[in-house]
Each structure stands twice: as structure tokens, then as C-alpha cells.
C-alpha positions in Angstrom: 0.0 0.0 0.0 2.8 2.4 0.7 4.2 1.9 -2.8 0.8 2.0 -4.5 0.5 4.7 -7.2 -2.5 7.1 -7.3 -4.1 5.0 -10.1 -3.6 1.8 -8.1 -5.2 3.4 -5.0 -8.1 4.6 -7.1 -8.6 1.0 -8.4 -8.4 -0.3 -4.9 -11.1 2.2 -3.8 -13.4 1.2 -6.7 -12.9 -2.5 -5.9 -13.6 -1.9 -2.2 -16.8 -0.1 -3.1 -18.0 -2.9 -5.3 -17.1 -5.5 -2.7 -18.9 -3.6 0.1 -22.0 -3.3 -2.1 -21.9 -7.0 -2.8 -21.7 -7.8 0.9 -24.4 -5.2 1.7 -26.6 -6.9 -0.9 -26.1 -10.2 1.0 -27.1 -8.6 4.2 -30.2 -7.0 2.7 -31.2 -10.3 1.2 -30.6 -12.1 4.5 -33.0 -9.7 6.2 -35.8 -10.5 3.7 -35.6 -7.6 1.3 -34.9 -7.4 -2.4 -31.2 -7.0 -2.7 -31.2 -6.1 -6.4 -33.9 -3.5 -5.9 -31.9 -2.1 -2.9 -28.6 -1.7 -4.8 -30.4 -0.4 -7.9 -32.2 2.2 -5.8 -29.0 3.3 -4.2 -27.3 3.8 -7.6 -30.4 5.5 -9.1 -30.7 7.8 -6.2 -27.1 8.9 -6.6 -27.0 9.5 -10.4 -30.1 8.0 -12.1 -31.7 11.2 -13.2 -30.7 14.9 -13.6 -32.3 15.9 -10.4 -30.6 13.1 -8.5 -27.2 14.0 -10.0 -27.8 17.6 -8.9 -28.6 16.5 -5.4 -25.5 14.3 -5.3 -23.4 17.3 -6.4 -25.1 19.5 -3.9 -24.2 17.2 -1.0 -20.7 16.7 -2.4 -20.1 20.5 -2.6 -20.9 20.9 1.0 -18.8 17.9 2.1 -15.9 19.0 0.0 -15.8 22.4 1.6 -16.3 21.0 5.1 -13.8 18.2 4.5 -11.1 20.6 3.4 -11.7 22.6 6.6 -11.1 19.4 8.7 -8.1 18.4 6.5 -6.3 21.7 7.1 -6.4 21.3 10.8 -5.7 17.5 10.9 -2.8 17.8 8.5 -1.3 20.4 10.9 -1.7 18.1 13.9 -4.7 20.0 15.4 -8.0 18.3 15.8 -10.8 20.7 14.8 -14.0 18.8 15.7 -15.9 22.1 15.7 -16.3 22.6 11.9 -20.1 22.2 12.4 -20.2 25.1 14.8 -18.0 27.3 12.5 -20.2 26.3 9.6 -23.3 27.5 11.6 -21.6 30.8 12.6 -20.4 31.4 9.1 -23.8 30.9 7.6 -25.4 33.1 10.2 -22.9 35.9 9.4 -23.8 35.6 5.8 -27.5 35.8 6.4 -27.2 38.9 8.7 -24.9 40.6 6.2 -27.1 39.9 3.2 -30.3 41.0 5.0 -28.9 44.2 6.4 -26.9 45.2 3.4 -29.6 44.6 0.8 -31.4 47.9 1.3 -28.1 49.8 0.6 -27.2 48.1 -2.6 -28.8 48.4 -6.0 -31.1 45.7 -7.3 -30.1 43.4 -10.1 -26.9 41.6 -11.0 -24.5 44.2 -9.5 -26.3 44.3 -6.2 -26.6 40.5 -6.1 -22.9 40.0 -6.7 -22.1 42.6 -4.1 -24.3 40.9 -1.5 -22.9 37.4 -2.2 -19.3 38.7 -2.0 -20.0 40.6 1.3 -21.9 37.6 2.7 -19.0 35.2 1.8 -16.4 37.5 3.4 -18.5 37.9 6.5 -18.7 34.1 6.8 -15.0 33.6 6.3 -14.2 36.2 9.0 -16.8 34.8 11.4 -15.8 31.2 10.9 -12.1 32.0 11.4 -12.8 34.1 14.5 -14.9 31.4 16.0 -12.3 28.7 15.3 -9.6 30.9 16.8 -11.2 30.7 20.2 -10.3 27.0 20.8 -7.0 27.6 19.2 -6.1 30.3 21.7 -7.4 28.2 24.6 -5.2 25.3 23.4 -2.1 27.4 22.8 -2.2 29.5 25.9 -4.2 27.6 28.4 -3.4 24.0 27.4 -7.1 23.2 26.8 -7.9 20.1 24.9 -9.1 21.3 21.5 -11.3 18.2 21.0 -13.4 19.1 24.0 -13.5 22.8 23.4 -14.5 22.5 19.8 -17.2 20.0 20.5 -18.6 22.3 23.2 -18.5 25.3 20.9 -20.6 23.4 18.3 -23.5 23.3 20.8 -22.9 26.9 21.9 -23.0 28.1 18.3 -26.3 26.3 17.5 -27.9 27.4 20.8 -26.9 31.1 20.6 -27.7 31.4 16.8 -31.1 29.8 17.3 -31.9 32.2 20.2 -30.9 35.3 18.1 -32.9 34.1 15.0 -35.9 33.1 17.0 -36.1 36.3 19.0 -34.7 39.0 16.8 -34.6 37.9 13.2 -37.7 35.8 12.8 -39.7 36.9 9.7 -43.0 38.6 10.4 -45.8 35.9 10.6 -43.4 33.0 10.2 -44.4 29.9 12.0 -40.9 28.5 12.1 -37.8 30.4 13.3 -36.9 31.6 9.8 -35.4 34.9 8.8 -36.7 36.9 5.8 -35.9 35.4 2.4 -32.9 36.8 0.6 -33.6 39.0 -2.4 -34.1 37.0 -5.6 -31.1 38.5 -7.2 -28.9 37.5 -4.3 -28.6 33.8 -5.5 -26.2 31.7 -7.5 -27.4 31.2 -11.1 -28.9 27.9 -12.2 -26.4 26.7 -14.8 -26.5 23.2 -16.3 -28.9 21.9 -13.7 -32.4 23.3 -13.3 -32.3 23.1 -9.5 -33.4 25.6 -6.9 -30.9 24.3 -4.3 -27.8 23.6 -6.4 -25.7 25.6 -8.7 -22.6 24.4 -10.6 -21.1 27.7 -9.6 -21.2 26.5 -6.0 -19.3 23.3 -7.0 -16.8 25.6 -8.8 -16.3 27.6 -5.6 -15.6 24.4 -3.7 -13.1 23.1 -6.2 -11.4 26.5 -6.4 -11.1 26.4 -2.6 -9.5 23.0 -2.7 -7.0 24.2 -5.3 -6.1 27.3 -3.2 -5.8 25.3 0.0 -3.7 22.7 -1.7 -1.3 25.3 -3.1 -1.1 27.1 0.2 -0.3 23.9 2.1 2.2 22.6 -0.4 3.8 25.6 -2.1 4.1 28.3 0.5 6.2 28.8 3.6 3.0 29.3 5.6 1.7 25.9 4.6 5.1 24.3 5.1 5.2 25.6 8.7 1.7 24.2 9.3 2.4 20.7 7.9 5.9 20.5 9.5 4.5 21.4 12.9 1.9 18.7 12.5 4.4 16.0 11.6 7.3 17.0 13.8 6.5 19.8 16.3 10.0 19.8 17.9 11.7 20.2 14.5 9.4 23.0 13.5 10.1 24.8 16.8 13.8 24.3 16.3 13.6 25.9 12.8 11.9 29.0 14.3 8.2 28.3 14.1 6.2 29.5 17.1 4.1 26.5 18.1 1.5 28.4 20.0 1.0 31.0 17.3 0.9 28.1 14.8 -2.0 26.4 16.6 -4.1 29.6 16.5 -3.2 30.2 12.9 -4.1 26.6 11.9 -7.5 26.8 13.7 -8.3 30.1 12.1 -7.4 28.9 8.6 -9.6 25.8 9.1 -12.5 27.9 10.5 -12.3 30.3 7.5 -12.9 27.4 5.1 -15.7 26.1 7.4 -17.3 29.5 7.4 -17.2 29.6 3.6 -19.1 26.2 3.7 -21.7 27.9 5.9 -22.0 30.7 3.4 -22.5 28.3 0.5 -25.2 26.4 2.4 -27.0 29.6 3.3 -26.9 31.1 -0.2 -27.1 28.1 -2.4 -29.5 25.8 -0.5 -31.5 27.9 1.9 -31.9 31.4 0.6 -32.6 32.5 4.2 -31.6 31.3 7.7 -33.3 29.0 10.2 -32.8 26.9 13.3 -29.3 25.5 13.0 -30.2 22.4 15.0 -32.2 21.2 12.0 -29.3 21.6 9.5 -27.5 18.5 8.0 -24.4 17.5 10.0 -21.9 18.3 7.3 -19.3 19.3 9.8 -19.3 15.9 11.4 -19.5 13.9 8.2 -16.6 15.9 7.0 -14.3 14.2 9.6 -14.9 10.9 7.8 -14.4 12.6 4.4 -11.0 14.0 5.5 -9.8 10.8 7.0 -10.8 8.8 3.9 -8.7 11.4 1.9 -5.8 10.9 4.3 -6.2 14.6 5.2 -5.1 15.6 1.7 -7.0 18.6 0.3 -7.0 17.1 -3.2 -8.1 13.7 -1.9 -11.1 15.4 -0.3 -12.7 15.8 -3.8 -13.2 12.1 -4.6 -14.0 11.4 -1.0 -16.7 14.1 -0.9 -18.2 12.8 -4.2 -18.4 9.3 -2.8 -20.0 10.5 0.4 -22.3 12.8 -1.5 -23.5 9.9 -3.7 -24.0 7.6 -0.8 -26.0 10.3 1.0 -28.2 10.9 -2.0 -28.7 7.2 -2.7 -29.5 6.5 1.0 -32.1 9.3 1.1 -33.7 8.1 -2.1 -34.1 4.6 -0.7 -35.7 6.1 2.4 -38.3 7.8 0.3 -39.0 5.0 -2.2 -38.5 1.7 -0.5 -39.9 0.2 2.7 -36.5 -0.5 4.1 -35.5 0.3 7.7 -33.2 3.3 7.8 -30.8 1.4 10.1 -30.3 -1.1 7.3 -29.5 1.7 4.8 -27.1 3.2 7.3 -25.5 -0.1 7.8 -24.8 -0.7 4.1 -23.5 2.8 3.6 -21.3 2.2 6.6 -19.9 -0.9 5.0 -19.0 1.0 1.9 -17.2 3.7 4.0 -15.4 1.0 6.0 -14.2 -0.9 3.0 -13.0 2.2 1.2 -11.3 3.6 4.2 -9.6 0.5 5.4 -6.8 0.4 2.8 -6.0 4.1 3.5 -6.0 3.5 7.2 -3.4 0.7 6.7 -1.4 3.0 4.6 -1.4 5.7 7.3 -0.5 3.2 10.0 2.3 1.8 7.9 3.8 5.3 7.4 3.6 6.2 11.1 5.0 2.9 12.3 7.6 2.3 9.7 6.1 -1.0 8.6 6.8 -0.2 5.0 10.6 -0.6 5.5 13.5 1.8 5.8 13.0 3.1 2.3 9.6 4.4 3.2 
């Protein structure tokens, strides 16, 4: 596995997926359901129609952005389990910015682009600032970042819900929803005729991956982050401030998570609501990042896989009389089978099992 090329690793992932689906079909059949119908529905739900493909790409877009946010921190040796909270805060900052700035900008394309840019910038700043909090606590108070980031997830959801419900709820709204964004403050429907997905959003996600990959591999800033994650003592000896590096890493990760929140708010919602009802993209992104070996470029295929499984699983839930636990179990098998080779690869590198040359 340590010597496997990128093409060989892709082939292993495809074979693992097919093997997991075959085993899942056996489990489905053993429980008394139609295995062929189950697997067919899973595939059709992921890419069987234009609307299904759009939904798969929508989920993948969110998982790619959130996965990159996780990968940035993990690759630098910091465990940011608070991407969901930073995602919530970033989306909230976008909603507030768009709603309050809309009256001051002209209608039409120019005003719409201005609102989207301002909303995205607000999300990036808010997500970065919120992620910097546990970074500061870890660096200067030796607080465990796993615990603090998990706690901040709940704080973000609770505080944002309180503000939306009490101060930003639209007049006459039964649910805690804000006013709708202006119609011109939306991403254009290109290629797919979907109200909740735009190919522009996927383009933003891929551009973010490219920028993060270049920063992590081609700049001194990224070199310091990665080096401190692999060998903190060597990084400190070379002049890197480990405390400042922790804060910087968390901030960078949170900025990407905030951008994911902006994309969710603009592309999918078009308003803001109770964050406790949002999909758990920030938590699913942990698995996406681990499957990609915390490589920003690897997050793209991993996000597409998870997006397809999510879309297929939801389609089965709507169309077949199959227990959701069974669907989750088969999806879990796919994730386990695909992730296992990469986990062995990571373990081999860390333990030196690949030999002295590795």
C-alpha cells in the first residue's frame, strides 16, 4: 500500500466499493428484502436522473468544503472537531450581512454579486474568528481542542437559534426563519435546473480545494503548518512559534468552514433558520477528511463518494420500505471498506512497517 500509485489506489477504492455493495446486498437479502432493488435504488438515487445528480453534487459540494476545513487542521496536527459550529456561525454571518446590506445596494446583478461577496467575506471572518477561540485556549491555556470545539458546536447552535428566533424571525413566520434573501442574491442555475444547487457552488468548492492545496504545499506558511503537524519539535527548532501556529491553523480551518456555511445559506436555503435542523456536514466531513488521508486534493473524490451515498441513501428512504438502520449499515460498510486500505497506509507510514526506504 505504501508503494501504490494514485491510479492503483483509485482502483483499490473502486474494488472496495463494489465488494462492500456485494456484501451489503447479501445482508439485505438475509433480512428478507430485495437486494437487487436495494442496490439499484442506491445507484439510481445517486446518479439515475438529472435531479438526482444535482442533489448528489449539492451534498458533495458541502462535504468537499467542510472536508477541506477538517483536513487543514488535521494535517497540521490539530483536531478541529468544531467545523459544524464554525459552519453555523459562518452561515449566520452571511444571512445577517445579506439581509442588512440589501437595502443599501442596487437591485439586479450588480447588487446581487455585491451581496454574495459581502456575505461570503463575513462568513470567512466569522468562521475564522470562532475557530480561533479554541486555538487560543489550546495554545495559551493547554485546553484540549477536541473538548472545546465539541462544546463550541452546541454553543453556536444554541446562541444562533436564540438570536434568529427572538430578533430575526420573519413577520408571521411559524418557524424560526429569517426573511428570504432578495431573488437577485442567489447563485445562477447553470447546467442543472435546481433551486438548491448551482454548478457555480461546486466551482467555488473546487477552487477552494485548489487554493488550500497550493497554500499547504507551495508556501512557507503551509510548510510551517504541515511541518509542525508531523514534527513539532523540529518545527520549533527551525523558528516556528508552536503556539501561534496552533491559533493560525485553527483560524485557517475555520475560515474554510465559514465559507461552507455561506455556501449552504446562499445556495441551499436562501434565508436562515434553526441550525439544530441543519445537516451534520461538519461531522460527516471528519470521515471525508480521514478517507482522503487529510489531503485537500483527496477530499474531492471522497466528498463525491459520500455525496453519492447520502443521495442514494435518502432516495431509498423515500421510495423503499426498508428500515433506515439497514440503509445506514450498508452505507457504513462502503465507507469502512473504502477507508480500510488508506488506514493501513497511514498506519504503515507512522509505524515504519513499510521498510527503511519508506
